Every structure is written in structure tokens, then in C-alpha cells.
N, C-alpha and C positions, 0 to 999 in steps of 0.2 A: 321098128314106132313099139311105144308104147300098147296097154290093151283100154287105155283115157282117150291115148288119141284113134285110134283102130275106131271106135263108139263114133268119135266125135262129140264127149260134153262138152261143156266148159262152161265155168261160170262158178264151178262150188272149188272157190277158194282165190282170198288176198291175205292179203298185207296185215295184220293181229297185233304187233306188238316192238319193238324193238329195243333190243339192247345192250349200250353200253359200257366197256371200263375205263372207268374218269379218278385222277385223282382231284379233280376239282371242280368237289360239288356244290361252294358254298358257290362259284360262277358260275355253272351251272345252275341255279334254282337263281339268281336274279339277269343269266341268256332265256331262260323259259318262261317261267313262274313272271317276270318285272319286262322285258321286252316284247317276248313271245305272246305271253297272253296265256298262258296252257292255269291249268288248276297242277298245285303243290300241292309236295308234303313227304317228310323221312321217314321212311319203314322203321330207323336206326344209320344209328353215324356214319355207316358205311351204304345208303343206302339213298335212294332221293325217285322218286317218281311220281312221273306226271300224267294228268287225264286231260283226255278231250271229249269222255260224253260216258254211257253209261257205264262201261267197260270199266273195273277197279284198278287195271292197268293199256297204259302204250305208250311211254318209253320209259325205261329202268337202267337209271346211272348206278351205275357199283362203283363201289369201289375198288382204284388199282390202276395199273400205271397205265393199260397200255394206248388209251385217250386212240380211243379204232372202236364200231363194233364185237361185238365179241359173239350177238346171235340178234336174228332173228326168224317169227319166228308170225308162220301163213297159217291162218283157220280156215279150213273145212266143214261145210258144209251139215254133212252127215258120217254119219259112222264107213258105209258104202266108198266114199273116199278112201278114210282113215288104209284101209282097207288097204286098196286097190293099190295107193303110194306104197304102205310097207310094203307091200310082194313085187314091184319093179324096180325098190332098194335092197331085197334082197337076194332076188334073182341077178341084180348085178356086184352081188354080197359088197355092198356099203355096209357096213358098222353102226348098225340104230340103237340107243339106246331111249332106255323107257325114263324118265324124269320122277323123280319122285314128292311127295306128298308137300313136305316143302317148298321143295326145288318149280310146284305149279302152285303154289300157296302167295307166291312170290314173284310173278310172273302173271298173279291172278285170269288162273287156268285155272280147271278141276282134273285134268289131268295131260301130258302130253310125250312127243318121241320127238328126238333130236340126231341131228347126226352130223356128220362138217360137208359143206357143199365147196360149190364155188369161191376158190384162192383159203379155204381155208375157211371159211365164214359159215358158224356153227347155224345152222336151218333148225328149228322146231314143225314145229307139224301140232294140231291140239282141233277138237270141232267145238266145247261146249269155253265158254269163257265165266272169266264171274261175273256178275254183275251187279251196282253196286245201284240205289236212288239216291243218295247225298247227295244235296246239292250242290253246282260245281263253284268255285270258287272261285276267279279270271277275268280275266282283261279283256275279253275275247268275243262280241256274243258268240259264239259255235263255232266247229268244225263238219266238216264233208265225213260223215266213215256210211257206217249202217254197210251196204249192197259191196260201195265199193272201196272198202279198208281205210287204212288208215292212213293213207299212201301210200307216193310212189321213193324205190333208190333207187340212184344210179351208180354202175361200176365201170370201173375199166382191164379189163383182159388182153391176155400176149395172146389166147387163145380165146377167144369172141366166139368159131364155132359152136367149139366143144360149149361153152358154154353157155350156146343163144339154143345149145339143144338141150341142154341139162334143162334149161327153166319150159321148154316145149316140154321135152315125155314126162315129167317127175307133175309139173302144175300143169301142163294144157297148158298152154304161152297160144301166145297168135301172133304175127306180125302184125301190127299198125301203121307204120312207117316209118322209112330212118333216114336220117337227117348227111351227108358227105362234107365237110368244114371245113379252116383253117384254124389251126389252132393252137397260138403259142410258136408257132413257128412251123405244125407238128397237121400233116393234113390226118385227121379227125373219123373213122367212122361212126355212126347211133343213132342203134338199130330198139326198137322202141315196141313191151311185146309187154301184151296188157290182155287180164286173167280173171277181166268183169268188164261189170263195164266205165271201167276206170280204162282213159284214155291209156297210160302204162301203168303197172305195179315196179314194173324193174323195167331199165334202158343197161343197157350192154357195151358197152365207144371202147372201141381200138386203133393205135393208128395204123394209114395204110403198109403197106409194107411188110418194112420190119416192128412186131407187134413188142411197144412200150410198156413197164408202164409206172408212171411220170411220181403216179402216189403215192404217201408218204402210208395214206390209214383203204382197206379196203371197200370200202364209200366213199364217191367221191358223193355225196349228197343221198337228204334223206329231204323229199316236198311232204308236206302237210299242205292240206289244203277246208283256208277256214271261211264260211257261211257272207260274209256279207265286202265289200269290196273294202269299206273302213277300216277293219279291220286287217286289211293287209296294208293299209296307206302307215295307221296308223302304229304297226310295230313298225315295221320301215322306218318314224319318226321315234321309234323309241330304242331302238339296235344306235342310233343316230346318239338320241340324245344321251345314254346309259353307255358309250365309247365303248359295243362290242359293232366289229370290221366290217361294210358290209361291204361281199366281191363282187355283188353285179349288182347295179341298184334295178331302180322294178323296171318295167316289158314286157312285150308277150310273144312266144312263140307261137309261129307259122304251122302246126301241124295239128295239136292243138286250142290253140288259145286260148293259153292259157293266160293274167296279168300276174307276175311275183316280180320275186326279191329275194336275193341269196344270201348271208347274211351267214357269216364266218362263228364257226361253234367254237365250248371252251375247249374243244380235244381237235380243232384246226381242222376239219371232215366243215360241209358246211350240210346248210337244214332255210328249203324253197318258205316261203311260205309262198302261197301262188289264188289265185278267184278263178270260178267261174272257168275251167275247159268247159268244155263240148264229152257230155259221156259220146259212146263211142253201139251202133245200132249194126249187129251179128247181121240184122236181110242189109242191108245197101251201105255196108262200109267199104270205102276199095281203100289197097295198099296203096300208097305216097314214096314219093321221095326227097325231099327238098335241100335247099345248097344252103343254108341256117338257119342258128343254132333262137336265131333273131328277129323276127321278124321289125322288128326296134326298140331302145334300149337298150338295160340289159347292161348300163359298160360297163367299165371298171370303176369302183371308189376306189382302190386302195395305190398304192406303187404295183405296178409288174414287174420292176426286173429282177430283183430276188429269188422273190418266186421262179419264173423262171430258168433264173441261171438255176436253181435247184434241185427245177422241174427235168434242165437236161442234166444237173448226177445223176440223179435217183431210172432218169432213164433206162442213159447207160448201163448203171449198172445192174436194171429187173434185168439184162438181156444174160447177166450170172447168174439167174437164182432161176428153180422149176418154177410151174404156175400149180396148183393140186386141183384137179378137177372130179369128182368124184368116181368117171368111168369117162 
């Protein structure tokens, strides 16, 4: 168990930014700005940035053929925690690289350190974001960030125990609750991990029994939270009007009680736009187990026949490839 766990520390990390590699920047600006309602600006011909608050970067789209997340950035509340995490990684013999000044500016941070995380996804850690008082120009009235971070991510793992242990050891994550449900003909276990008052910053899903990974991307979905119910419903309507596919319509989760919908991004993974999830109170929170991912709603709004065939093929193919975990 890490030094961070031994001291029972908590609430020192939060999701700070996401970097996505895509050749579809024009589709992304229409999706992020015109459908979801975020502030958008081209940094160059090869880079697109989305803002949600005073941070100069929250989502960075860089030109490339990956069509997937290339990195996740986590903000730490002080140098003390940065030093402790770097020490843990060095003891674990994980290769660490400090970002260049130009890379840091592109990410909207003063400095950062990066290393290869679960599934080979690059994990970056920083303490000081670059802030701006330039007014936001966006359709949404606002997003919930601050101590909650910019949202959460969900990923599928063939090595769920190791993946969960990674988030616990490096970021002090704690299990909020778990769900077991049949999805697409498979029984799936989902573990929800919190790092701060947000119910979860990371969710790890796995198929029971034989662990498969049927997804083409390393992250299944990214969640962002709007401040007003109208912002969520209006984003849903704009997505439909502009022709962006809705993976799951508006519904509510039983564990964090968030109302949300899932839209398919130009890169193929899903973006969940949510409203009003309950925060975690460390003094009285009790871990629970649920039998369904949704209390109501979240119905598929696209044909699931071909996606399920492709999921089956990818799931079988995943048996023949390894999944990287840092330790």
C-alpha cells in the first residue's frame, strides 16, 4: 500500500484535462461548440481547444489518426502530492518524463509530468493550471468543475483488479459503489472510483468470467456536468438537430442520481452530458452494490445490431492481445 494510502489522505486529485487525437477537427468544433455548448477555439490548423471555465484548456483535440484519447491530465492540489506520486512511480520503476515548456503551454498548465497508464493511455499530472479571465463564449450557461474536476472517464479493462489498484495507489481513489448488469449479451461489472467529492472520477468496467475488451478506444466515455437542467436537455436537442448520433437518450443512474444522455463523438467514443449528480460526503458515505446502470431511461437511439456484432468480434480479438498496466 502506498504512502498516500497509509496516511489516509484524500481529495488531492481531480481530472484536469483530456487530450484527443483526431483527423476530424471540423466535426469536433461543430460537436463541442454547436451541439454540446462549450467554448471553442482553433489554436492552429492542427489543434482545437475547448474551455468550460477559467482554465485555458479542458479538452484539447490534436490532429492525428488515432481517433481516441492520447492523454488524461490530473490536477494535484500541491507539490507535496506531486512529489509523493513521483516517488511511488519511481519505486515501481515506471518511466516518467517531464513535459517541455511548449507542451505545457499547449495543455494550459505551468508544468507537468507524464507516464504510461492503464491500457497504454498516457497519464499526466500537474499542480498549476494556466487560468484566464477572457470571457467564455458558449451556448451552455456553465459547467461544474472546481473541486470536482472537469468530469469523469469510464474504461473497460481485461485486468480490472490491477487497473483499480493503479487508481487507488497513485491517486488515492476510493470505491464509491459498483454495478453488475447484463449489457449487449454479457454480464458486466462496473466499479466507480472517487478522488474528490465527485461521486466518481474513474469507472472501470469488466466482463465477468472471461475478461474481454470489445471497445475500439481506450476510454468508453468522458462525462462533463452542466450547472442547469436546461443546458443538458438543450444540448441533447442540439445534438439531434445537428445530426450527431445519440447512443443513449436522457435517463438517470441509480448510484450518483445523475440525469444524463450519451452522444457519440466524431472520434467514436461517447460523451456523457450530465446534471445534478450527488456529491460524496466522506463522513457518512456507504459503499453499495446495484443491479442496473440506469433507474430509468438511457434507451439506445441507434441500431444496436451492427455495433453488437462488431463488439463481439473485437471482444474475441482482445483475447489474443495483452493489456498494459504500469505495475
